[in-house]
N, C-alpha and C positions, 0 to 999 in steps of 0.2 A: 823610438817610433814606435815599439810593440806596445808603450805605457799611453800612447796617443789614441792608437787604434782600440787600446781596449774601454778608455773614457771615453769616445767616441760612440764606440755600442754602447754602454752603459746609459749614454745620454741619451742616445735614440728608443733604448726601446724603457716599457712600464714594469712596472712592479704588481703582482698579483696582491690582493686583500689579503692573503694569508704572508705571503712571506714578507709585507711591510709590517704585520705583526710581527712577525719573530724578529725582525730586526729591532722595532721599537722594543721588544722586551730582551733583546740584547743587552742593552745598558741597564734595565735592573737586574741581569747576572751578573753584570760588572759587578755593581754596588753592592750586592749580596756576598760575592765571592772575594768585596775586598781588594780589587785590583787596582794597578795602577792608571790602566788602559784596559781599550775592549782589543780581545785577542781571538782567534780562532775557536779557540774551545768554547768562549762563551756564546756564538752561533748556536753550534750544536748542543750544548745544554738548554738555549731558548725552545729549537727543537723537540729533547725529549720532555720540557716541560711543558708544553704547548698543548698535552692533553695527546687522546689515541688520534695519531692521522697516518695519512699515508705512507709514510716513511717507518712508523714505530711500527707497523700493522707488517709492512717487509722483512725488516730487521727481526721483530718476533717469528716470522715466516721462515726465516734460516735461523730461528733456534739462539739468535741472540739475547744474553740476560741484560735487558736496558737496567736494572737497579746498577748491575756490575759496571755496565759502561758510565753511569752517571756517578759512579764512585773512582774511577777512573781519573774522568774528566775535572774532576773536583779537586782529589790529590794531586795533580799535576799543576793544576793553577794552587796550589801553596806556595810555589816556589818563587811566584813574584806577589804574594799578598803583601799589604804592608799594615802599619796598626789601625789605621781608621780615617774614615775621610768623609765628608760632608757628600750627603744623598744627592744634596740639591743643585752640585757641579756638575759641569756639563763631563761627563769623561771622554779624552782622546780617543780616536780610531790609529791604531797601530798597524804601521806598514803592511805587518801577514792578512791583518783584518782586510785590509784597502786591497790587498793580491787576491785575496778571498772573493771580494767581491765580483774584482774586474775577472776573474776566471770565472763566475756563474755567468756572466754577459758571455763569454767566450763559450761554454756548454752551451746558453739555450741558442744562441747563432750556428752554432755545429748539428743543433737539434734542429733547425729549422722553426723554434717558437718565436712569436714577435711579444709575449709576453715573459716575463722573469715572474720563475716560481720557486717553489722550497725547494726541489727536486732538483733542480738546478745547483741551489746551496751546497745541498750536500754530495754532491758527484763532484764540486769543486774542493769541497773539503777531505775526500775519498783522494784527490790527487796531489797534495800538499805533501809531499813525504818529508818525516821527521815532527810534522802536526801529531796534536793531539789522536784525532781521529783517526788520522792514517797509522800511528804506532800502536791502537790499540786493536785493531783487526791484528797487524801485522803479529804483535804475540798471543793472539788467537790460530795462529797460522792459517788466519784467511788471505787469500788470495782477492787484493782489492780490482784490480780489474775485471777479475772475477766477477765479483761482488758488483760491482757497475754495469758489466754485461749481463747481469741475469735482472738488476733492477731496469734496464733500458727494455730488456725481453719482455718482460711482465709489468710494463706499466700500465696494458691493455687490462689487466686485472684490476686495477686501481682506477679504471676509466678516465687517465691521465689523457688520452688522444685527442680526444675535443680541443681540451684546453691549451694542448702544446701547438696546435692548429688556428686556434682562435682569434678574431682579430681586434677583440676589448677584451681586459680583463674580466673576472669572474665577480657574479652581483655576491653580495651579502649570504651568508650562510646559513643552510638551513637552521642551524641548531642555536641560532640566535649572536656567531660571530660577528660582530659590525666591522665594516671599514673601516680602518682609519683616517683622518684627516689627511689632508695635503704637508707633505713635509719635503727636506731638501731633495730628497733621492726622484720625487714623482711631481717635481715642479713645472714642468712640460706638460704635464695630464688634467693640468686643473679641468680643462672645458668637458675632456671626456668623466672625471669625477663628477662634475655637477649631474650631469645628464644623468651618471648610474647610479646616484642619490636620489633621484626621482623617481625609480625602481622601487617595487614593496619590500621588506624586507621577508625573505624566503620562509619563515620560521612563522609569515599569517598566511601560508597558504596548508598550516598541516595540525591536528590536534591528537598531542601526545595519550591517545588513550591509556596506557601501563600507568602514567602521570593520575587519569584521571581516577583509574580505580588504588591508587597506593592511598589518595585521598580518600576513599568512601564514595566518590561522586558517579557512581554506576550504578545502575539498579541490580540487583539480584539476577543469575538465572538459573529456572529450574529444570531440573532433565536435560534432555540434548544429550547425554553423554555419549550413546553411540559416536553423533554428529562430529564433537569435539574430539572425538577420538579420533576419528579419520580426517579431521580438520590437522590436527596434532601431528598423523606419522604422514601427511604430505609435506608438512613442513621440517621433518626429518630425513627425508629425501636426499639425496646427494645429488640430483638431478630431475629437472621439474617440479621443482617443490615451491609451486608456485600454485595455490588451491582458488577457485572459485564458487562462491554459497551461492544456490539457485533456488528457489520459491518463488509462488505467490506475495503478493506483498502483503506485509501486514505477517508473515510467518514466525521471524525473528530473525532476518540473515545479519541484521545488524549487530543487534543480542546478539550472537553468538560467538561473533567477533569478540567483542566487549567481555563475554564468559573466559574467550582464552587470555584474556588482556589479563582478569582477576586472577587467572589460575598462574601465568607468570608473577602475576607478583607475590603471591601465595607460592607458589615454590612447586606447586604440584602438575610440574610438565618436567619432561625430560631434560638431560642434562641438558641438551644441546640448545634449549630455549629457554634458560634461566636466565638469562642474562639480556635476553633480546627486551627493543623496545616492539610499540606498534604506533605507528603515525600514521593518521586519518589524513588521506589528500584530498581536499576541496577547489573539484576541478575548475565550478565555476569561479574561484576568486584567481584561480591561475588564469584564466582564458582573461576573466576583467580587467582590463584597463590595455592591452595588447593592441595598438594600432595599428602600428606600421610591419611592414614584411619583414619577419624571421624573430620579433623578441617572442610570441610563444614559445618558437622552438630554444631560444634562448634558457628560458626561463625554464621548462623542460628537461632541460640537459642542463643547467645547473643543479635541478631537484635532485635526477637524477646520478646525477655526479656525488651529492653530498649523501645521499643516502648508502650509495656505493663505499664512503668511505669509512662509514659507519657499520662496520660486520653485527655490529647488535641490533639492528634496524630494520622492521618490515615495513612497507609500506601498504596502508591499507587502504584502493579504492572504492570508494561505495558508490554505486549507480556505474560499475564497470562498463556498459555499453556506452555512454557517457564520452570515452575517450575515442570511439570513433568518431570521426569527421570533427573533433573536439581541437579548433584552431586552424583547421585548415583553410585556405584560401586559394587563389590561382597562383600556383610555380611554389608551394609550401607543405611543407607533410601534416597530418594528423594526430594527435598524441599516439596513439593506435603505431603509426609507423614509428614513433621514436619510444616508444617501449617494446618494441620486439627484439631489437637486436642486444641489449640489456641484460634482458632476460632470457634468450635464448643461450649468451655466453656465463649466466649466473652471477653477474654482476649487483645482483642485486636479489631480498625474497618480495615478493608481491602476494599480496591476496584482496580479491576483488568479490563483489556481490550484486546479483542482480536477476532479475525476475527472467520468470520460463519464456517468455516471449522476445522479452530486449535480448535474451542470451540468442534464441534460436534466430532473431529478425539482423540481428547485429550482430555479436562474436561468432555464430557459425557460418556464417557469412565468407568470414574471413580465416580461412583454414589454419597461416601462420601465425593469427593470434589464438585460435582457440588451441594449439597443439602445446600452446606453453604453459595453459594455465588445467589443472585438473579439478573434475566436477565432484562438488559436495552437495548431494541433495538435501533441502529439507523443506519438509511434507509440515503442510497445518496438525498442530499439536491436535490430541480428543480432549474433550470437555472434562474427561479428570484432570488429564493435565492442565489444563486452561486454569482449572480453581483451583489447582496447590501454585498455578503462576501469583496467581493474586490474594491468596494466602501472603506469599512468600514477600509481595509489593507492600500488601495492609500497612505495617506499620508506616512505610515511608508516605503512603497519601491521607493515612489520619496525622501525622502530624504538620503535612503541609497546608489539609484543608481544616484541622483542628475539629475535626468527627470523630466518632467509630463508625463503623461499619458491623453491623451483625454476619454471623454466616448465610442467612439466610439470602441478605445483598448480593454475598459476593457469588452465593449459587446463583440467582439471579440474573446478574449482569453477563454469565456463561449463557446460560440457557435461553436467556429472552433474545440476547442477541444473535449467538447461532440461529432462531427458530425468525427474526426478523430482519436481521442485516444480511443478508443473506451473499450479496455481493464481496463480503471483507471476509476475510480469513482469521481463525483465531491464533493465538493470543490476545490480535492489537484491538480488534473491535471489542471484547471485552473489557482490555484496559481503558479504551477510550469512554466506555460507559461507565466502568468504575470511575474515573475519575473525575466528569463529568457531575455523576450523581453526589459525589462529597462538596462538587462547588456549586449543588442545587441547595442542597442541605445547608450550606455556609452562606450562599444568597438569602434565604429562607430567614434565617437566624441575623443578617441583617436589616431586613424588611422589618422585623417585629422591634427593633432598635431604631428606625425609622418612623414609625408606627410612634412610638412614645416622644421620637424632636416632635412630629406633624400635631400631636394632641399640646404640647405644650406651647407650641406658639400659635396655635388657636385658643390658650386660654390665655395667654399673653394680651391679645388682640381684645379677647372679652373684657379685661379688666381694665386695658386703656378705654373702650368704649363706657364701660360704669363712668369711669371719672368724668366724661363728657355728657353725664345724663342726671338730672334732679331726682332726689329722692321720692318724689311724690310721680313721676313720671309712669305709666305704664311699661312703656320699653323698659324703663328701669327695672321691675321685678320681671318681665320677662330675661332681660337679660343677666340677671341675679339668678335667676335658674337657671340658663343654659351655662354661668359659669361653676354652676355646684357641682351639674352633672359631668361639664370637662375635666372637674377636679377629681371626680367619684372614678371616672373612665383611665384618668391619668395615674391614678394612685393603684388600680388594678393592672394596669397594662406594664408598670412600672416595675410592680412586683414579680408578674409573669416573667417579661424582660431578664429580668436579675436573677431569677431561678433556673429559666435555662442557659444564663450566662454562664451560671457556675457548673451546668452540667455540660458533658461535651454534646455536641448534636449527635443522634442518631440517625444514620443513613440505612434505611429500611427496604424492604421488597417494594413498598408502592414507588419509593421513589427511584427506583433503578426501571421500574415500571413507568413511569411519566417520563425517565432521558428516552430509556428507548423509543418510546413511541414518537417520543418529535429527533428523535434521529429516524426512523425508519419511516415516520410520516404514518403511522395507523393511528385510532381510534384508541386511548389509554381504556376504554372499556372493552377492548379487545383483546387486548395485551393483558388486562389484568384478570378477565375472566378464564376462570379453571375449562379446561379442554372437556375434562370428563362431563362436564355439563353440557357443552354446545355438543357432546355423542349423544346423550340420553335424549333429547331435546331434536334430536334431525327428523324423528316423523313429523310431530307435532307441527316441524315450521315447515317441514317441503310441502307436505300435502297442501297446505294454503297459496302457495304456487305450484304445483303442478299436479293437473287434474287429471282425474282419472285412472292413473299410475300409483295407486296404493301398495300393490304388491311390486313393481320395481322397486318403489322407495325403500319399502322394507329389506329387500333382499341388499340393497345395497348398503343400508344404513346398520344392517347384522353385520356384511362383512365388515365396515371400517370400524365399528365399534371388537369386535373379536380380532384383528389384526393389530390395531390402538392398544388393546389393554395389553399386548406384550406376548401372545401367544405364534406371532409369527414370525418367521425369519426374519430377522433385523437385515439381512443383506439385500432382500428383493424390497419391490415397490410398496407403500401400503395399501393398496389394492391394484386388482384390474382385471378389469371386463366388458366384455362383449353385450353392446346392448342391441338388442333384434325385434324389428318391427316395422308397421310402414310409415312413409314419411309423412312429417307434420307431426306426431304425436307427445313429441317434447322429449327426443332421446338427447339433443342438441343441448335442450333447454333446461333439462336436469344436470349435465355438466357444470353449463354457468353458475347455475345456484348452490350446487356443492362445491366451485371455487371459492364463489364469495363466502357461502358460512363457512368455510371451514380454516378460509388461510385469507381472510379479511377484502382481500379485494380483485376484481375483476384481471387484475391486471396479472394475479397470479393461475390466470386460466391459458393454455398455450393452445390451438387450435391449427390441425396440420391435416388439408383436405388433400386425400390421399389420390384425387381424380388426378391431382397435378404429377403424382409421380408415378405414372402410367409405365415409362420406360427404365431400360434396367440400368440406363448411368444417371438415372435420376436419384438414385441414393447420396451421391455428391454432396446434394441442395441440404438433405437431411444432416448430414455428418458434417460435410465442411470437404472444402476440393483440398485432393492431393498436393504438397510439395511441387511449386514450380508451374500452377497454372492458373490463370487470372483467376481473382477475387479469392486466393488463399488466404490471404489475411482475416475474410470477413467470417469466417466461420460457417456452421451447420446452420440449416434456419432452426432446427430443433435443439441442437448442443447448446449453442448459445444462450437461447430462452433460458433452458433448464440451470444452465450455468450459473445465471443474474438472479434469475427465481427457482430454489433449486424446490420448496415447499409451492407445490402449483399441482392441478388438475390437468394433464394432458390426454386430447383429445384428438384421435385417429379419425375424422371423420370419414363414410366409406370406405371401408377399411380393404373391401372386396374390391374395390378399381385399382387399386395398386397393384408391381408388376412383383409375382414370386419372392423375387429377391429383397427385395424391401421386406417380408414375410421372415426371412432369415434373419437380417440383422434386429429383429427387436424381439429374437430369441435371446440372444445375449441380456437385452432389456429389461424381460418380463423375470428371465432365472437368476441373474446376479444385481440387479437393480442397477446396473452403470453400462457406457456405451465408451467406446474410444474414437474423439471426432480425428478427423482429417489431420489437426495438427498436434496429436499424438495424446491429446490431455484426454485426461480418464475423467466424464461428466457424473455427476453422481444423483442417481434418480433413486435413491431408497427412500425421500421423502414427497416422492410424487404418487397420485392416484392417476392408472391408467385408463381411461377409457377409450374402446373403440365402438363404432357404432357404425352397422350393416344391415343390407335391405334383403339378404338372401335366405330365401324361400319365402318371404312372404306375398311376393308377387302372387307365385305359384298357387301356393295355399288361399290365396283369397278367391282365387277362380271357383273354387269348391265351396264358395260362401258360408264356411265356418273355418274357425283357427282365428285367434288371435283377434275375436270379437267384431272381425270386418263386417261392416252391412247386416248384424243379425237385429233383430228387436230388442232381445234380453241377452248381453253377454255374458259369458261365462265369470265365474271369477277366477278359475282355475284352469288352464291347458288340458285337456285330452292327453293321452297316451300318445294316440296314433298322430296327432296334431305336433306334439313334441316329438318324434321320432323323426317324421317328416322334416322338419327345419334343421332340428339333428343331422339325418345323414344329408341337406342340403349344404349343410356348411363344412361336412368331412370331404365333400364334391369339391370344394375352394379353398377348404386350405388343411396344412398337413395335419396329422396328429400329435407331432411335437409340439406344433403351434398352438394346438385349440386345451391340448395337456396342459400349458404355463398359464392358462388363465383360471383365475379366480373364480368368477361367477357368468352365467350367461342370466343375462335379465331380460326376459319376454315382456315387450309393451305391448296394450292392448289398442286398438282401433278408438277413436270417441264416439259416443254416443250424443243423440239431441240433447240428453241432459245436461254429459259432458261439454258440450258447446255452449248452450246456456251459461255454466259456469263460466265460460272461458269469456264467453262477451260480456258478462258482467265485471271480469277483471280488466278486459279492453278499456271497458267503456269509463271505468273509473279511472285509468290511468288520461283518458281527455279529459274528466270533468276536473283533475286535478292538473291539466295542463293550464286549462282555461279559465280554473280558481285564481292562479298567481298573475292573470291578465284580468281581474277584478269580474270574471262572466260566469254566472252558474249556465250547466247544462244540463236539460234532463231530459230522459227520451220516453215516449208514452210505450204502452205494453205493445199494443203493433207496429211498432217500430222494432221493438227487442226482435218479437216474432218472424218478422220479415226478414230482418239479418240473421237470425239463424237459419232460416232456412234458404236462404239465398247464400249464406255462407258453409255448408254442411255437404260436402264432399267424401265420405269414408275412405273414399281412396289417397285423398291429399290432404286428411286430418285437419288441421286448422288452419294452415295457411291462405286456402280461399276466405277465412273467416275474415283474417285480414285485410285482406283486399276487398270484401264488402266493406267494411268499416271505413276506408279508405273512400270509396267509391261515392256510399250513402249520407256519412256522415260529416266525416274532413271534408269531404268537397264543398259542403252546404255551409258549414261551420267559414269554411277561409272567404266564401262571396260574402256572409253577412258581415264579418267583420273587415272587407273592405269598402261597403256600402254604408256602413253605418259604425265609425269609428269609438261610437262613444254605447255601444249595448255592458247592459246591465245582465241578462237575460236570457235565456234562448229553450222553448220549448220545441222537440222533434216528433213531428206523428208519421204516422203513413194510411194514404189511402188506396185504395184497388184502383186503377189505372192512371194514378197521378205518380206513384211510389212514393218515398220519403220526401218531405217538407215542412220547412219551418213553420209549427201550425202557430206559435206565439212568441213575438220577442218585443222585451221592455228595454227604453232608452233611458238613460241618465237628461232628463233636459237639462239639467245645469252642466253637460258636457259637450250638450251638441256643439257643432263647430269649433270645439276644441282638435285643434289636431297635436 
């Protein structure tokens, strides 16, 4: 009856993949031992020879000498050894071996498992008194019952609890141990095995970084010694030994882990890490294809189980924040919750990497997950370190692109990307520029060979045309001449291509400039132009656009040249200025022109209207809301713009209208060149020009009819000492001494005279002519019309703004009416007459276009 019960249990239960593999290998063990039949000792040998597994790990933890165990089993089998047998013949299973399998089924039933595991087989071998396995431990004075209790007590250490309670057999091994096909022992599980076979092999979910390092497929890692040491220390801890690398995109988080893999392969690590393997988990592959509830959790548990089996394995999860919510559905757990318990119990080691923002939004919000990891912060590398990194990578890119990089090109990759590709971090953006520059040089060489091919094809066409023409035809002579010219061009191009083909193409600084120009969408002329040339030409360029403010332009230009020449404190902004003067004299316009000239685009002009920051709590709009408030993720109005455009002109318009608390925030910016936003990020202002505008003292001073050129017939070139002191006293009453002391220059703007207004008018009229010229219409103004516009638009209290309104009223309105009435206008002359105002004196219509709409 007992035998029948065991047989029924065996028939009802299913073999795991590992146990099926052990049983199949048992036959090979018996053949190698030249035994008559399969004995219990062959099961134990198959377990020992299957590589590192849970049972061998447990025995080693109990100080069992596995080699001695193997020798004992082989010696015991010598008693039943025969001379020879055919390996093709199927060996019978002995009664003792069958009894072991029956005991295996009983062990599984007693433990509440629904799948037969290798653990149950080992427990059955321990139970059979007199067998080789039992006698070995008896000779070692080891109590088999005590050994069994320890194994069952520590089964959580091996991560077996999930397997013992699993409803289905485990999927294929993470390390490539494929499941066996159907056999007699599992004939009842055909459907389940077929369904399981549709699952991906778990090895497809991971990439062996140490294997790639062993084969030399990883790029070298330069520097980062401090971060690598911190990473190593955390991995060598007894508990909470799971590091997470945090840094901005492109700083080299993945490269840091690859550097650790290279150190492990080279043996330049502590003893605890020398035999480790680093497997990088692809979370997207794990989630892909999980259609039904529970499939994702099963995959994750199987992966964790396989990693836990191997004490020499470290799991690396890139983009660690992706595990939060991954695979989650109604009634299921996400990957983060599946990882928490195994990490807490130390079943396996894990390295994560993520960005600062994603760590704050995803990982820190889950305190239970965050405390399982130790942070390793990775800052962007310096320009000097980036150059060293590119020099180490240079041979690999030269070999791939078949080019040669000059030292100047390497340095340009770092300098130009740091200047023009502000939204990305070093060294990633410099490596991208280096790679694309090599590709550009290789493509240019291909274009030369393509040119030779095109010329050769044209010559063949010309030869075919000659054969169709007669010798006396004029076309024949012309075609003959063209063929000769093509032959000479082909000979020259082929020779040039051959010379370039024999020589390695050189990547120069100009090649890098062209690539960075495309990456940053900046005109190549700007990228290639020397900054020193632009700085020296500032006054000559600005005075053409800024009317009547030569002194202010000169002060700003001198200060910027002084600071950019290297004499300034490198931890402060390029320059900080306070523009003083009445409204409408060009303070804001000078800031815009400065941004466009120095930083290539008005996109690098950040304007903050300080009239919007009159409340004490409005500081949060500049720096960003503190965590917990609505809009926290959006960042600050000032810090976000400078973070994405670090080379900018920052204008604080009408600074005196802001709340006094805002001035205190600007102290750190002016002194240290940095601000900390609401999210805790440090924003760098070292490459910005800070400009503040103010009307403080101007209104009161204008009432005296003097100073800063207000309504005086002839403006003084320099402010007198009394006028300057009056304005400075007004500034001291408005701003604190520590604020004024941090400003590089006080720049005084004069009011505009009548002569200045005439120059401004000519500039504005020229803009109108240019716009109308694009429509094919010429616009002219008489002297009377110009004089009338200056008269109507001149108001020393408001500067050039009234002139802008006068142009709209007396010029643009007339042109708009004329355009609507006569769609085919060719030219317009605008005049002025007393009592009539401005009018169109003469207009000519293109008769050919009349009636055409």
